[in-house]
C-alpha positions in Angstrom: 26.1 1.6 -10.6 22.8 1.0 -12.4 20.9 4.0 -13.6 17.4 4.5 -14.9 16.7 7.5 -17.1 13.1 8.8 -17.2 12.1 12.2 -18.5 15.8 13.2 -18.5 16.1 12.5 -14.8 18.6 10.0 -13.6 17.7 7.7 -10.7 20.6 5.9 -9.1 19.6 2.6 -7.7 22.8 1.8 -6.0 22.3 4.3 -3.2 18.8 3.2 -2.3 17.3 4.8 0.7 14.0 3.3 1.8 12.6 6.8 2.0 13.2 7.2 -1.7 11.8 3.8 -2.6 8.3 5.1 -3.4 9.8 7.7 -5.7 11.8 5.1 -7.5 8.7 2.8 -7.8 6.7 5.8 -9.2 9.4 6.0 -12.0 9.2 2.3 -12.6 5.4 2.4 -12.8 5.5 5.4 -15.2 8.0 3.7 -17.4 6.1 0.4 -17.4 2.9 2.2 -18.3 4.6 3.9 -21.3 5.9 0.5 -22.5 2.6 -1.3 -22.0 1.3 0.4 -25.1 1.9 -1.1 -28.5 4.4 1.1 -30.5 1.6 2.3 -32.8 -0.6 3.2 -29.9 2.2 5.2 -28.3 2.1 7.6 -31.2 -1.6 7.8 -31.7 -2.9 8.1 -28.1 -2.5 11.2 -26.1 -1.7 9.5 -22.8 -3.9 10.3 -19.8 -5.1 8.0 -17.0 -8.6 8.0 -18.4 -7.5 6.7 -21.8 -5.4 3.8 -20.7 -6.9 0.4 -21.5 -6.8 -1.1 -18.0 -9.4 -3.7 -18.8 -7.4 -5.2 -21.7 -5.7 -8.3 -20.3 -2.8 -8.1 -22.9 -2.1 -4.5 -21.8 -2.1 -5.6 -18.2 0.3 -8.4 -19.0 2.7 -5.9 -20.7 2.3 -3.6 -17.7 3.1 -6.4 -15.3 6.2 -7.4 -17.2 7.4 -3.7 -17.2 6.8 -3.5 -13.5 8.7 -6.7 -12.8 11.6 -5.6 -15.1 11.9 -2.4 -13.0 11.7 -4.5 -9.8 14.4 -6.8 -11.1 16.7 -3.8 -11.9 16.1 -2.4 -8.5 16.8 -5.6 -6.6 19.9 -6.4 -8.7 21.4 -2.9 -8.4 20.9 -2.9 -4.7 22.5 -6.3 -4.1 25.3 -7.7 -6.2 24.4 -11.3 -5.1 21.5 -11.2 -7.6 22.7 -13.0 -10.8 19.4 -13.1 -12.8 15.7 -12.7 -12.5 13.0 -14.7 -14.3 9.3 -14.3 -14.6 7.3 -17.4 -14.1 4.2 -17.4 -16.2 1.1 -19.0 -14.8 0.0 -21.9 -17.0 -3.7 -21.4 -17.8 -6.2 -23.2 -20.0 -7.4 -19.9 -21.4 -7.5 -19.8 -25.2 -8.3 -16.1 -25.6 -7.4 -12.9 -23.8 -11.1 -12.6 -22.6 -10.7 -15.9 -20.8 -7.7 -14.8 -18.8 -8.4 -14.5 -15.1 -7.3 -11.1 -13.8 -6.2 -12.6 -10.5 -3.5 -14.6 -12.3 -2.1 -11.4 -13.8 -2.0 -9.6 -10.5 0.4 -11.7 -8.4 3.7 -12.2 -10.2 6.2 -14.9 -9.4 9.8 -13.8 -9.8 12.4 -16.5 -9.7 15.6 -14.7 -8.5 18.9 -16.5 -8.9 21.3 -15.3 -6.2 24.8 -16.3 -5.0 23.5 -16.7 -1.5 20.3 -15.9 0.3 20.0 -12.7 2.3 17.5 -11.4 4.8 18.2 -7.9 3.6 17.4 -8.8 0.0 14.2 -10.5 1.2 13.3 -7.4 3.2 13.9 -5.2 0.2 11.7 -7.4 -2.0 8.9 -7.1 0.6 9.3 -3.3 0.8 9.4 -3.1 -3.0 6.2 -5.2 -3.2 4.4 -2.8 -0.8 5.6 0.2 -2.7 4.3 -1.3 -6.0 0.9 -2.0 -4.4 0.7 1.6 -3.2 1.7 3.0 -6.7 -0.6 0.7 -8.7 -3.5 1.7 -6.3 -3.2 5.2 -7.8 -4.1 3.9 -11.3 -7.7 3.9 -12.6 -9.7 0.8 -12.2 -7.7 -2.2 -13.3 -7.3 -5.9 -12.4 -4.1 -5.0 -10.5 -5.6 -2.6 -8.0 -7.4 -4.7 -5.4 -4.5 -6.8 -4.2 -2.4 -6.5 -1.1 0.6 -8.0 -2.9 1.8 -8.0 -6.5 5.2 -9.6 -6.2 6.1 -13.1 -5.1 9.9 -13.3 -5.0 11.3 -16.8 -5.0 15.0 -16.9 -4.2 17.1 -19.7 -5.5 20.9 -20.2 -5.3 23.4 -21.5 -7.8 23.6 -24.7 -5.7 19.8 -25.2 -6.0 20.2 -25.0 -9.8 23.1 -27.5 -9.9 21.1 -29.9 -7.7 17.8 -29.3 -9.6 16.2 -28.5 -6.3 12.8 -26.9 -5.8 11.9 -24.0 -8.0 15.4 -24.1 -9.6 14.1 -27.0 -11.7 12.0 -24.5 -13.7 15.2 -23.1 -15.2 15.7 -26.4 -17.2 12.0 -26.8 -18.1 11.5 -27.5 -21.8 7.7 -27.2 -21.5 7.3 -23.8 -19.8 10.7 -22.2 -19.2 10.6 -18.9 -17.2 11.1 -15.6 -19.1 14.4 -14.0 -18.3 13.8 -10.3 -17.5 17.2 -9.4 -16.1 20.7 -11.0 -16.1 24.0 -9.6 -14.7 26.7 -9.2 -17.3 29.6 -11.6 -16.9 31.9 -8.7 -16.6 30.0 -7.4 -13.6 30.2 -10.8 -11.7 32.8 -10.6 -9.0 34.9 -13.8 -8.7 
């Protein structure tokens, strides 16, 4: 069973009830916000919603990665068919953080390697996306707020990877490989 500890409160992901999904996403969001600060800023800044640098694109990217890590943990702990989760970075021509388009930060493509596709896993990903949208809407003005979706889950199977089929080809990309944000331990993988 996968656990997340936040403020000395354990949240068990294995027994996910859709009624509790929003509470879990609130914890994921809080944890992602804390991690979005640089380590030096975590010590110096007394955190309050008014002081968070939501217009800083690098802060928003760190926040997005934190949210997606939480989403990956939740999906993987809810369904043992999930083998690994990758973040697909949008390729942009921007040379500085000021040139980054906030719209490219908002919608996140997650490449999810699974043993087999599942309608239940897809439904959970959609519910998780909507819970993330509701939670992020509570934040002060940021580039992530005005979106009806934040998560674009792309499910691929082991067979897709072997056949280099569709999005699975990205896993072998030398130019822009996806960032792995979660992977099941080999000891956890049932045979």
